[in-house]
N, C-alpha and C positions, 0 to 999 in steps of 0.2 A: 537031691538039690533042691532047694526052696525055689519056691516058683516067684518069678520075678513079678512085681506090680506095673500093670500097664496104665496106671493113673498118676498123672503129674498135677499137683495142687500149687498154689501160690496166688500173689496180688497183681491186678492189672490196674493201672493207672490211665484214666481217660479224663483230660481236663482236670476239673475239682473233685471229680468221683473216684473210689477206689472200689474195684470190684473183685470181691474172692471167685477163683475159679477152679475149675478141675477138668484137666485133660482126659479123656477116656475115650473107649472104644463107642462112637457115636455116628449116627448118620448125618444129624443135623445140630447146629448150635442151638442152646437154649438159653434164655435170660428169664430167671425166675425169683420170686420172693421168697425167702426161707421164714422159717419160724419167728426169728427175731426182726422180723421186718426189713432185712438188708437184701439188696440185690445179689445173687449168684449166678455164675456163668458156668454152663457146662459145653465144653468145647472138644468137638471130634480130633482125634489125634493128629489128623492130616492137615488141620487149619494152621496157618500163619499169622502172627500178631498182626500184620496189615488187614488180613481178613477179617478180624473180630474187630479192629478199630474201625473199619469200613461199616460193619455192621452198628457198632455202637453211634456212630456220626448219623447212619441212617435213621436211629431209633431215638436221637437226642432230645427230641421235644416231648415223646412219650415219658423217657426217663425223668427229665426233669419235673414234669407235672407228677409223674408218680413219687418221686422223692419228697415233693413238697407236701403230699398227701400222707405219706408214711411218717415224716417228722412230727406230725400233730398227733400220731397215734403212740410214738414211742415215749415210754414213762421213764425216766432218770431218778433212781433212789439215792438218798442219801446213803452213808455208811451205817446209820443207826437207824434205817426204817426197813420194816419189812413187810410184804404182803402175805396175807395168811387167810386162805378161803376167801379171796374176792376182797378183803378188806385190809387198807393200809394200817400198819401200826407202828410206834417208836419203840424200838428196842432198847432195855434197860438192864445194863448187866451189872449184878452186884454179888460178891462173893457169900453175903449171908443169906441169900435166896438157895434152900435147899431143893424146891421143885420150880418147874416154870409155871407162872401165873400171868393169865390174860384179865386185865381190867381196864376197861374201857377202851382207849385207843393205845393202850401200851402193854408190852409184853415185856415180863420180869424173868430173868434167867441168871443162874450162877455164872456162867460163862458161854461162849460160843460152842463148846463141846455138849453141853447141858441142853442147850437149845436144838441143836443138830439131832439128838438123842429124841428128843421131844418130838420133832418133825416126822422124823422116821417112824416111830411109834405110833403117831397120830395118823401117818399115810397107811400103815399097815391095817389099823382099825377100820378105817374109812373105805380102803379099797377093797377089804375082804368082805365088808358090808355089802357093798354093791354087787360084788360078785355073786355072793350067796343070793341076794335079790333077785337077780337076773339068770342064774343058774337054770332055771326051768326052761329057757327058750331052747334049749338041745340036750341031748342025752348025754353026753360027753361031760365028764367033770374035769374042771381045770386041775391040774396035776401040779403045778407051781405057778408060785408068784413072785417075781423079781424087782425088786424096788430099786431103782437107781437113777443117777442124774444122766441124762440123755442130751445130745446135742441139738439132733434135727427131729425128732419124733415126740410125740406125749405118750405113744405107747406101741407096742409090738406083739406079735405072737408067733408061736411056732404052732402050725394048723396039724401037724402030724403027732406032736407030743403033747399037744393041748397045754403049754407053757405061756403064759403072760407075761411081760414086761411093761412095767408102767415108770413113767418118769416122776422122781420126787419132786420136781418143781411145779407138778399139778397141784401141789397142796397150795400154791399162790391164788390159785383159781377159784372161782364161786364152785358151790357144791354141785350145781347143775351141769357144769363143764365137765368136771370129774366123772359124775355119772355117765354122761355122754360119752365119755372116752373109753370107760369100762365096758359099756354095752357096745361100742364099735368093736372092741377087741374080740369080744366074745362072738360076735355076729361072724367075725373072720374064721373061728372054728369051724362054721359052717360052710361060709362062702371065702375063701382064700383069694379075693380079689375085689376089686371095685366095680364090678358090672352093674347092670341094671337089678338082677336079682338081689344083690347086698344092700342096694338103697331101698329096693322096696320092702324088703325083710325090716331093716332097720326103722323105716317110717312107720311101719305095722306096729311096733311097739314103742316108738317115741316119736310122733308126729311134729314135735317141735325140735327134732333134732339140728335143723339148719339155724335155727335160732341160738341153739346152745353152743354150736360152733363158734359163733360170733363172740361168745365169752372167751374163748381161747386166744382171740387174738385182739383183745379190747385191752389187755394190761401185758406189755411186752417189757422185759427187762434184758 
């Protein structure tokens, strides 16, 4: 028999705000900012809606101030625009282009399929380069690199199998941010947590890692 999920997802409206939420086994209610700079509620299963609304009312001033701050950071791209390695380009599709060409502030491609293939191949080259660069920090060799579109993470890893997953959308970010995420995941192969030892080790090899983290949050789509 399949195991039933104890997680319930949905949208909760509070005045002019809309909060994505997930009800699951938790002790306390949490309100956080996700990778896309949107509010997200994590709600204990035993909470009723009135309990959540009471919490939001209590924190309304903070929510409004935070939303004002976040609205200035969100970036809205036109349908023919793309960020590639931290720079914004205008997309030009033309069936006569046999391969993708980057010229000044434009990216020329045959079609969307051709562009997607270019992005994946470029990601593979860049990601593997940095993995090889930082492979020396531990004795274990990365066994598999998976590139895919991820919703809430830039990267993840399987500590036991030495697998690393990287978000294709990292290709929108500056190269320093990409390198940081890869070193972050490689460090998890040694320290599968976010305790002091993890950050001490990360700082040892990349003293500016906190500044690089900012690059990940500077352009949101």
